N, C-alpha and C positions, 0 to 999 in steps of 0.2 A: 667590626660588625658588617655583615654583608648587606648589600642593597636589597630591599624587598623584591624588586623585579628579578634580580639574580636568583633569589630563592624560588620564585615562581617558575622561572625558566628551568632551573635544576629539577624541580618537581615534575614538570612536563616532560623533560628529557628522560627522567627515570621511568615515568609511566609509559612513555613511548617504547622504551627499551623492553619493559616487562611485557607489553602487549605484543611486540614483535617476537619475543621469546615464546610466548603462549601460542601465537599464530603458527610458528614453525615447529611446535611440539608434535612429535609423532602421534601422541594420543589424540590431540585435537584434529590432526589431519585424518586419522582413522575414523574419528567420530563424524567428521564432515563427509567422508566417503560413505559411511553407513547411512547418514541422513539422506545423501543424494540417492543412494540405492532405494531407500524406503519411499522417497518421493516419487521416483521413477515407477516403482511397483504400484503405488497409489494411483498415479496418473494412468497407468495401463490397466487398472482394475475395471472389469466389466461393470461393476456396480457404480463406480465413479463415472464412467462413460455414459451409462444409462441416466444417471442423475443429471449430468451436464446436458444430455439430449433433452430431458424433460424440462429443465430450466430454460433451455433455448426455445423450446416449443411454447412454454408459458409466456416468455418475454415477447415472442412473436404474436401470440394471442392478444397480449396487452397492447402492443403497438398497433394492432389492427382494430382494437375496440373503440367504437364510436364515442362512448362515454369518456374514455381516456382522452381522446382528441378534444372533446368539449372542455374538459378540465384544463388541458394544456392551453387551449385557445383563451379561456377565461383568465388563466394566470398571466398569459402574455398581455392581454388587454389591461389587466389591473397594474401590471408592472409599467406599461406604457403610460397609463393614467397618472401613476405616482411620479414617474420620471418627468412628465410634462408639468405637474404641479411644482416640482422642485426647480425646474428650469425657468418657470415663469416668475420666480421670486427674485 
């Protein structure tokens, strides 16, 4: 009877071989190529570029917003307060 560790090793080796076969498959390579092309098309899309520009603008607005700064400052203060309570124990 085989050692359980040998059985596990054999199972991993078989799985690794199957994964390598799949990765080298022409159909898989073709699908990956198609996916890359579609991603490139998406990235180059005017709508996507516009959406990214809008998101960037909104993030900039948030970063400049005084209320956001107040919330961040309050959060920092609370974290410092909690950290000090733990370190004084």
